[in-house]
N, C-alpha and C positions, 0 to 999 in steps of 0.2 A: 426691472425687478418681475414684472410678468411674466418674460423671457426665463428668468432661472427659476420659477414656478414650475413654469410648463416643462422644462427641462428636468427637474425633479421629480415631478409625476410620472414622466417616461421612464426614468430610472426605476422609480420603486414599481410602476409597472413590470419595468422588464426583470425586475428581481421577484417579485413575487409572482409570476404568470410565466414568465418565460425560462428563466433560471431553474425557478423551482422544479418545472416538469423535466428541465435537463438532468437535475441533478437527481431528480428520482429515478431517471431512466439508468444513469450512472448506477444508481446503488442496486436497481434490479438487476443490470448486467452482473455486478460484484456477487449479488446473491445467487444469482446460477451459476456463477464459479464456484462460491463455495458448496452449492449442492452439489454441482459436477462431482468435487474432488473429497466431499464428506468431512470436510475442514475448513474453518473462519478464514476470514481475509487476509489476517493475521500471522496466524498459523502458515499459512502457504507462503507469506514473506518471508517468515523465519527459515522455511525449508528453502527458499530462494537463496537467501543469505550465505545457509551453510554448504548448498551445493557449489555455487560461484566462489566462495572465499571458505575453505575450512577451518583457518584458523581464527576466523570473527570471535568475538568473547561477547558476554552480555552486555557490556557497557557500549559495544560498537552497536548492538541490535539494536538497543533501546535509543542511541542517539538517532539511529538510521530512521527507524518508525516513530520517532518523536513520542515515546512513552519514557517510563519510569523503568529501573530494572526490575522492579518487583513484578511490573505487568510482563516482563518478557519471561521472568521465572516462573509466574503462572503458566505463560502459553509452552515451555519449555515442558511442563510438567503433563499438561495434557498432550502434548506431542509424544512423551516418553510412554505416557498410559496407551496411545493408539499404535504402539511400536513403530514410530516413524524417524525417533532419534534415541540416542542412548548417549550416559554422560560418564566418561572414568576419571579419574585421578591424573593428572599431570605428573607422567614420572619425574620431571624436572623440577617440579614445583610443588608438592602435597596440597598446599593451600589454594591450587587452582584446580579448575576442571576444563577437560576438553568435551567439547559437545561434536558430534557427528550424525550423520545419518544411517539409518539401519537398511537394508538391502528395501526393503520396503519404503521408506523414506526417501530414497534415492530413484527408486522406481515414479515415484508421486510426483517428484522436483522436476523430473524429465518430462512427465507429461504435461506439467504445469509449464516449464519453459515452452514445450512445443507449441503449448496453444497460445502461450505470450506472445508467441514470433506469429502465428498464423494470424491473431489481432491486428500484430502491426504492422503486417503485409498488407491486410485489406485496409486499417488506416492509411497507410503509405500510398495505396493505391489510388483511394477516393480522396484524399488531402494535399499529400505530398509532404516532405520534411520542413521546408522551409515554414510551409501553415502548421504544421504540426510544431513546430519550436515556436511560431508567434502564439499560440493558442496556450501551449505550456508556460511562456514568459508571462503572457497577460492574463493566464488562471491565476497561477503562483501572485502575481502583485493584486489581484483583485481579493483573495483569499487572506493576504498579510494586510490590505490595507480596510476588510471586515474585522478581522480580528482585532485590529486594533484600536476600531470605533467602539466607544465606551457606550455601554448601555445603560440607561438610567431607568 
């Protein structure tokens, strides 16, 4: 029983000290990215999705970003205000709209992709693909475990 308590204390210490510090560092990087591009992380994600899949719709983006369609609609409105995307009626179905990047939006998406590739190259040079894949899998499992933990 003492061993289990020691292990629990170790995990709590790791989560409160180590992981929180790491999460803050990741948040700072994401913040720098947002500041550099002048839009939030969610907006950059939408630009990237439109750049890589011009036929993506609001439902697809909501599913990929794990948010509601309403949240995507709000982001789309902001991106339209910023002149990064435009919306037009679908000529084949007037009930639907086509969302596409403007020239300004495409330029920003291209910059974002180039920056992401540079970051990926640095990660791969320091960690390697196998280690990065393991980290990705472990991090996703850890996040789901925390998400499924009932708070009282």
